[in-house]
C-alpha positions in Angstrom: -131.2 -11.9 60.3 -129.1 -10.6 57.3 -125.5 -9.9 57.3 -123.9 -7.4 59.3 -120.7 -5.4 59.1 -118.1 -5.3 61.8 -117.3 -1.7 61.8 -113.5 -1.6 62.7 -112.6 -3.7 59.6 -115.4 -3.5 57.1 -115.6 -7.4 57.3 -119.1 -8.8 56.2 -120.5 -11.6 58.3 -122.3 -14.0 56.4 -126.4 -14.8 57.7 -125.6 -18.1 59.0 -122.5 -17.1 61.0 -124.4 -13.9 62.1 -127.0 -16.0 63.4 -124.9 -18.4 65.1 -122.8 -15.7 66.9 -125.8 -13.7 67.9 -127.3 -16.5 69.7 -124.6 -16.9 71.8 -122.9 -13.4 72.0 -123.7 -9.7 72.2 -123.5 -8.1 69.0 -120.1 -6.4 69.7 -118.6 -9.5 71.0 -119.9 -11.3 67.8 -118.4 -8.8 65.5 -115.1 -9.0 67.5 -115.2 -12.8 67.2 -115.8 -12.9 63.6 -113.0 -10.4 63.2 -110.4 -12.1 64.9 -111.2 -15.6 63.4 -111.2 -13.9 60.0 -107.8 -12.4 60.3 -106.4 -15.7 61.7 -107.7 -17.7 58.8 -106.4 -15.0 56.5 -102.9 -15.4 58.1 -103.1 -19.2 57.9 -104.2 -19.2 54.3 -101.2 -16.9 53.4 -98.5 -18.9 55.4 -100.0 -22.1 53.4 -99.7 -20.3 50.3 -95.8 -19.3 50.8 -95.1 -22.9 52.1 -96.7 -24.5 48.9 -94.8 -22.1 46.7 -91.5 -22.8 48.2 -91.8 -26.5 48.3 -92.6 -26.4 44.5 -89.7 -24.0 43.8 -87.4 -26.5 45.9 -88.9 -29.4 43.9 -88.4 -28.0 40.6 -84.9 -26.5 41.3 -83.2 -29.7 42.5 -81.0 -31.4 39.8 -81.0 -35.2 40.1 -78.0 -37.1 40.5 -76.4 -38.5 37.4 -77.6 -35.3 35.1 -75.0 -34.2 32.8 -74.4 -30.6 32.7 -72.7 -28.9 30.2 -71.1 -25.2 30.7 -69.1 -22.9 28.7 -66.2 -21.4 30.6 -66.4 -17.5 31.4 -62.6 -17.0 31.4 -59.3 -18.9 30.9 -57.5 -20.9 33.6 -53.9 -21.7 33.4 -51.9 -24.2 35.6 -49.2 -21.4 35.6 -51.2 -19.0 37.6 -54.3 -20.8 39.0 -54.6 -21.8 42.9 -56.6 -24.5 44.3 -59.9 -23.4 45.7 -60.1 -20.4 43.0 -63.4 -19.7 41.8 -64.6 -19.7 38.1 -67.9 -18.8 36.3 -69.6 -19.7 33.1 -73.0 -20.2 31.6 -74.9 -23.2 30.7 -75.0 -24.3 27.0 -78.2 -26.2 27.1 -81.3 -26.7 29.2 -81.4 -29.1 32.1 -84.6 -31.0 32.0 -85.7 -33.6 34.9 -89.1 -35.3 35.0 -90.4 -33.4 32.0 -89.7 -30.1 33.6 -87.1 -27.7 32.7 -84.9 -27.0 36.1 -82.5 -24.4 34.4 -82.2 -22.9 30.8 -79.4 -22.3 28.6 -77.7 -19.1 29.4 -78.1 -19.6 33.1 -75.1 -18.6 35.3 -73.1 -21.3 36.9 -69.9 -21.3 39.2 -67.3 -23.7 40.2 -64.0 -24.0 41.8 -60.5 -25.1 40.9 -59.9 -28.3 43.1 -56.4 -29.1 42.0 -53.2 -27.4 40.4 -50.0 -28.8 39.5 -47.6 -26.3 37.9 -45.2 -27.8 35.3 -41.7 -28.7 36.0 -38.7 -28.0 33.4 -37.8 -31.5 32.4 -40.8 -33.5 33.8 -44.4 -33.3 35.3 -46.5 -31.5 32.9 -49.1 -28.7 34.4 -52.5 -30.1 35.4 -55.7 -28.6 36.2 -59.1 -30.2 38.0 -62.4 -28.3 38.3 -65.7 -29.0 39.8 -69.1 -27.3 39.5 -70.5 -25.8 42.6 -73.5 -23.9 41.8 -76.3 -23.3 38.9 -78.3 -20.3 39.2 -77.1 -20.0 42.6 -78.3 -23.2 44.0 -75.6 -25.3 45.4 -74.7 -28.6 43.6 -71.9 -31.2 43.9 -70.2 -32.8 40.6 -67.6 -34.9 39.3 -64.3 -33.6 38.4 -63.1 -32.5 34.9 -59.2 -32.5 34.5 -56.8 -31.3 31.9 -53.0 -32.1 31.6 -50.3 -30.5 29.4 -48.4 -32.2 26.9 -45.6 -34.6 28.3 -42.3 -33.4 27.1 -39.8 -36.3 28.3 -39.3 -37.6 24.6 -38.8 -34.0 23.5 -36.2 -33.2 26.1 -34.5 -36.5 25.6 -34.0 -35.8 22.0 -32.6 -32.5 22.8 -30.1 -33.7 25.0 -29.1 -36.7 23.1 -28.9 -34.7 20.1 -26.9 -32.3 21.7 -24.5 -35.0 22.8 -24.0 -36.5 19.5 -23.4 -33.4 17.8 -20.5 -32.5 20.7 -19.0 -35.9 20.1 -18.2 -35.5 16.5 -17.1 -31.9 16.9 -14.7 -33.1 19.8 -13.5 -36.0 17.5 -12.8 -33.6 14.9 -11.0 -31.5 16.9 -9.2 -33.8 19.2 -9.6 -37.5 18.6 -11.0 -39.8 21.4 -10.3 -37.5 24.3 -11.9 -34.6 22.4 -15.0 -36.8 21.8 -15.6 -37.5 25.4 -15.4 -33.8 26.3 -17.6 -32.9 23.3 -20.1 -35.3 24.3 -20.2 -33.7 27.8 -20.4 -30.7 26.6 -23.0 -31.1 23.9 -25.1 -33.1 26.5 -25.2 -30.0 28.9 -26.1 -27.7 26.1 -28.9 -30.0 25.1 -30.1 -30.1 28.9 -29.9 -26.2 29.1 -32.2 -26.0 25.8 -34.6 -28.3 27.2 -34.8 -27.0 30.7 -35.4 -23.5 29.0 -38.1 -24.7 26.7 -39.6 -27.4 28.5 -42.4 -26.3 30.6 -45.5 -27.7 29.7 -48.4 -25.9 31.5 -52.2 -26.5 30.6 -54.5 -23.7 29.6 -58.3 -24.1 29.4 -59.2 -21.3 27.2 -62.3 -18.8 27.8 -65.3 -20.1 26.0 -64.1 -23.8 26.7 -67.2 -26.1 26.8 -66.9 -28.7 29.8 -69.2 -31.3 30.9 -69.9 -32.2 34.6 -71.9 -35.3 36.0 -74.2 -34.0 39.0 -73.5 -36.2 42.2 -75.7 -34.1 44.7 -77.7 -30.9 45.0 -79.3 -28.7 48.0 
């Protein structure tokens, strides 16, 4: 017997299958059985195709631990205004390649967060910032920390305070002898401290377009 067509679906049944089915079932039942089997196989094939595509995509997007990722910061960050947990964004500066495959390309979006902020004091404790990378192309990653700290100003402040005291002592000595020197030293030192306090904050700023390198410690 040749091929016949299941009328409801238009599915052609091959000769061998038609012969086998018709030997065991009436023609209408044979058509229904073949149609149902064909649809189930089609669904299974579609699901298998999706699972294969997903597994390939997941494997390709995973960034190995130890990979060095260089990014360009999209906006500036300052220890004077940033807060811990604040999000930042940027782009990759170069491709990420693993196992001979390009996982992410230069220009792909990245995101991260500020993990530590230390605001500068006036006479000590310069400002500091720490950043971590949290995603590449929307895929979660874990990374090393990149930190920046403002310049120390203890020496500068000491110079201002000491210089003010010395100048005050000289002026006081001229004006009133030993007693005047002592008074001048205190007054000059206080003036120097005031100048240092007014100018001594040393916040740190990471400008927009800064290039930072992170080491990947894990990914999902």
